[in-house]
N, C-alpha and C positions, 0 to 999 in steps of 0.2 A: 616816260616812266609809268604813267597810269596804265598804259597798254600792257606793260610787263607785269604790273601788280596784279592784274586780272588773269593774264595768260599763264602765269607761273605757278598756279595752284595745280600741282601735278597729280591730278586725281586718278590717273591710270595706275598709280601704285597702291590703290586700295586693296589690291589682291594680297598685299603683304600680310594683312591681318589674318588671312586664312592659311598662311604658309605652314607646311609640315616642317618642324624645325627642332633643333636640339636646344635644351636649356643651357644657359651659361655655365651652370655648375655640373654639367654632365647628365648622365641618366639616359633612359631610352628616348628615342626620337618620338615626339608626340605633337599633336596639333595644338599650337599656341602661337600667338602673334609674336613675331620678331620685328620690333619696330625700329631697331637701331640701324638705320641706313647711314651711309657716308657719302657726302658730295664734295667735289673739289674741282676747281678750275685749273686747266693747264696753261702753259705759257702762251698758247694761241687763243686763249679766252674760251675754249670749249669746256663745257660742263660735263663731268663724269659722275656717275652714280653707281654705288655698290650696294647691293641688298642680298639677302639670303632667302631662299625658298627651296623646299624639298631637298635639303641637304646640299644645295649648290650655291656657290658664290656667283652672283650674276652682275655683270658690268655692262652699263649702257652709256651712250654718249649723245650729247645734244650740241648742235651747232648754233642754236638760237636761244641760249640762256634758259633752257628748260621748257620752251614752248612745245617742242617735239623731241622725242628721243628715238634713236635707232633701235633695232632689235637687240635684246639682251644676249650677251655671250656668256656661256658657262666657263668659269675659270677652271673648276675641277670637274672633269668628265665623270668621275666616280663619286657618288654622293657620300658625304661624311657629316657628322654632327659639328656644326659651326656656331660659335658664340656670336650672338647678335642681339644683346640686351644691355641697355644702359651703359655701364662703364666699359664694357668689353665689346668691340665691334670691329669689322674689317677696316683696314687702312689703305689709303692710296698715296702714291708719290710718283713724281715724274723725273726722269733722268735728263741729263744734258744733251743726249743724242736722240731724244724723242721716245725713250723707253717709258712704259707704264709698269709700275711696280705695285703689287698687292700683297698684303700680309693679313693673316687672321689666326685666331686660336681654334684649333680643333679640340673639342672636348672629348674626354675618354669615357665611354659608357660604363666601364667596369670599375671605375675608381672615382670617388667623390672629390670634387674640386680639382680634378686633374685635367691636363691638356698638353698639347704640343703647339709650337709656333710654326706656322706654315707660310710658304712664300711661293709666288709665281710671278712671271713677267711676260709682257707682250712687247714684241719688237715691230709690230705691224699695225699700230694705231688701234689696238684692242680687238682686232679681228680674230686672233688666236692667242693662246697662252701656253707657256711652257708647262710641262708636267709638274704639279706641285711637289715641293720638297719640305721635309721637316728640318728646320734650321737648328734647333737646339741639339747638341751632340749627346747630352744626357737624355736617355730614353726611358728612364724609370717612370712608372705610372704615377707621377706626382704632378704638382702644379708647375707648368711653364705656360703662363697666360698673360693677358693684358699687354699685348704687344703695342709698340709705337714705332713709326717708320718715318725717316727723314733723309733727304739728300743734302749733303753739305755744300759749301762753297767751292770745293774742289771736285764735285761730282761723285764723291764717295757716298755709298748707301749705308745708313745706320739703322739697325734693328735693335731695340731695347725691350726687355720684358721682365716680368716678375717671376722668380724662380725659387723653388723650394728645396733644391738639392742639398744645400748646406744646412738648412734647418732639419731636413730628414736625417742627415748624417749625424748631427748633434743629438737628436732625439734617440737615435739608435744606440748612442753611447751614454744615454740618460743625462745629457747636458742641457742646460737652458739655452735657448736661442730665440729671443723675441722677434716676431715677424719672420720675413723671408729675405731674399736678396734680389738685387738688380743685376741682370746680365746683358751683355751686348755682343753683337757680331757686326763686322764691317765688310762690305764688298767694294773692291777697287776696280772691278771689271763689269760694272753695269748689271750686277746680280747673277753673273755666270758662276761665281764661286764666292764663298764667305770665309772670313778668318775664323780661327778657333773661338769658342765661347770665352768671353772675358768677364770676370766679375767686376762690377763697378763699385758696389757698396753692399754691406750687410745691413739687415734689420729695417727693411722697408715694410710698409703695411701690405697685407696679403691680397687685397681685392679692390684697390683704388687705381684708376687710370693714371698713366704716366703722360704728362704734358711734354711736348718737344717744340722748340722754336729755334730759328737760325739767328745767331748773333751777327752783328755788322761785319765782323772779320771772317765770316763763313764757318764758324765753329758752332756745332749743335749744343743746345742747352736743354737740360731736362729738369722737370719739377715733379715731385712725388710726395706722398704722405709717408713720413718716416717714423720709426718707433724709437723714441728717446728714452733712455733708462729702462725701467722694467716694462712700462706699457703706456707712455705718453705719446700720442699720435698727432704730431704737428707736421709742418711741411718743410721741405728742403729743396735747394737747387744745386745743380752741378754743371759746369762747363766740361764738355767731352773733349778737352784738349790734351788729356793724358797727364796734366800737371796739377790742375785745380783740385781742391778739396770741397766736399759738400758744405753748403752754408745754410744755416737755419733761417727761415723766412720770418717767423714770429714765435713767440712763446705763449701759445693759447692754453697750454696745460690741459689737453684733452686726454685724460686717463680713461681708457675704455678697453676692456678685454674682448674686443671684436673688431672686425673691419667695417668701417662705415659705408663702404661702396660709394665713396664720394671724393674723387680725386680733384686736383687743381686744374686751372687753365692758365696758360702762359703765352705772352706775346712780347716781342722785342721791337721797339720802334726804330726809325731811321737814325736817331741819335745814339742808339745803343743802350737806351734805358730799358730795364726789364719791368714788366707789368704782370702781376699775378693776382688771380682771384681764387678764393677757396671757401669751403664750408668748415665750421668747427662747432663742437658742442662743449668747449673747454671750460675750465673754472675761471679763466681770465676773461673770456669773451665767448659769445654764442651767436651763430648765424652766419651770414655771408660777409666776407671782407675782401678788401683790395689793398695792395701795397705796391710801391715802386722802388726800384734801385737804380742809381746812376753810377754805380761803381762795379758793374758786372756781378751783382749778387752778393758782394761782400757785406753790404748792409742794406736794410730796407726801411722805408718810411713807416711811421706808426700806422697800424691797420685802420682802414676806413670802413665802417660798417655800411651795408646797403641792403635793400629789400625790406619788405614788410614782415616783421617777426610773427604776426598773427596769421600769415598766409603761407606758411611752410616754404620760405624761399630756399631754392636749391639749384644745384648743377649750373654754375656760372660758366659763361664762355666770354673770352676777351680777345679782341683783335685790334691791332694798330694798322691804319691804312691812310696814306696821303695826309698825314698830320693830324688825324683824328683817332681817338681811342673809342671803341665801341664795347659796351659791357651789357650782355644779355643774361637773363636767368629765368627760371620757372617759378611761378607761384600758383597757389590754389585758393580760390575765393569761396570755397564751400560747394560750388557747382561746376566751375570750369577751371581747367588748367590754362594759365596765361603765360605768355612770354613778355617779360618786362625789359625795358631797354633804357639806358642813359648813355651819353657820350661826353667826351672831353676834348677840347681843342688846345689845351695847354699841357699835355703830357700827364694828365691825371691829377693836377693840382685842384682844379675845379670841375664840377660835373653839371650837366644839364638836368632839368627836372625829369623825373621818371615818367615814361609813357608805356602803355600797353600796345604791342604791335601785332599780336595774334592771340587767339583764344579758341579752345575746343572743349568738348565734353568727352569723357571716357579716357581710355589709355593713350599716352603720348610719349614720345621719345624725349631725350634731353635736347635743348636747342644747340645749334651749331652756327658759327659765323664763318663765311667764306668770302673771298674777294677775287675779282677777275682782272685786276689791274686798273679798272675804271671805277668800280663801286664795290660796296660791301652788301652782302645779302644774308638774310636769316634763312637757314635751312632747318626745317622742323617737320617731323613725321608724326602722324597720329592715326589711330584706327578710324576716327570719324572722317577726316578729310584727306588722308594720304599725305604724301611728302609735299610740303609747301616750300617754295623758294620766293622770298619776298625781298625786294630791293629796299635799302635803308637810306638812300640818298636824302630823302625828305626830312630825316630827323635832324639834319644839320641846319 
């Protein structure tokens, strides 16, 4: 374990900080760091990394848990502005027949906050990729952004995103439409084709990530920041079984006429319990909170606060693995950004003391938690140290 702790500081990704990239909100391509990388382990335990540089989505693979990576492959041969900041980053998923799926948001340079959802796949272990396609059938220069990607228990590929088409139509008729909408497409043939766009729900927040997790019955579940009433922005969950209705996670009463850029994290354990972590600045509570549901999201436990309120706690990541819940988040002590971590061995009823597992100065990405079937790892990218992959076995 110690050997991997040292070896997995992936310093060769320091070049990310100098990438020529597009801003998340569109605009001309300019030199700025795009620190939002994505890592994921496949069923064979191989580690994949997605990053953006010079308008290209680059995919690399490691056979040894990040000690060495093969040459990066360009997913899109033609450069385009790609969102890779904070809440909006490329996504990875793996098919039941060995496919590698990637999705991302292409920002539109001639329209503010606008974009399209893009998709490509590899059928040869990431050596080559299909020509990227735009998934959303509505091609108006408006917001189709913040995609989330998951393969369900039947091998179907689900793509969900935030979409402004209904809000734009309402505004054209001078009607009120708080927030925007959630849309979905499904592929039943390994990404070769997709269903027509289907609206899941109206009145989502505009710029917060969508969390997705697989239930024990193989049904995908999503969590997002929803707009309740005129402008209260709390969280909801929805099982994508075609029958369930959105369920509210908590009543934080955060009334804000803006998007916080602060979406939730969701994991589902082997018993089918839902675990969600989120940020709120509401009248009822403020800061980071955790709650659990043992009835598929129909009700949730009382929110449990965590993080140091004096250190700007933010952007939680939660993951269930082998009977243990891991909860990581970012704090700032006035000089350094730190990833703080606690864990639970009883399904979120009791938690360990908090410990710091990584710290950097300067700009850094949000923390991510990934598992390879044997262990859980912290994935964290920063301008100072590059992308770090740190094993968390010792915290138990």
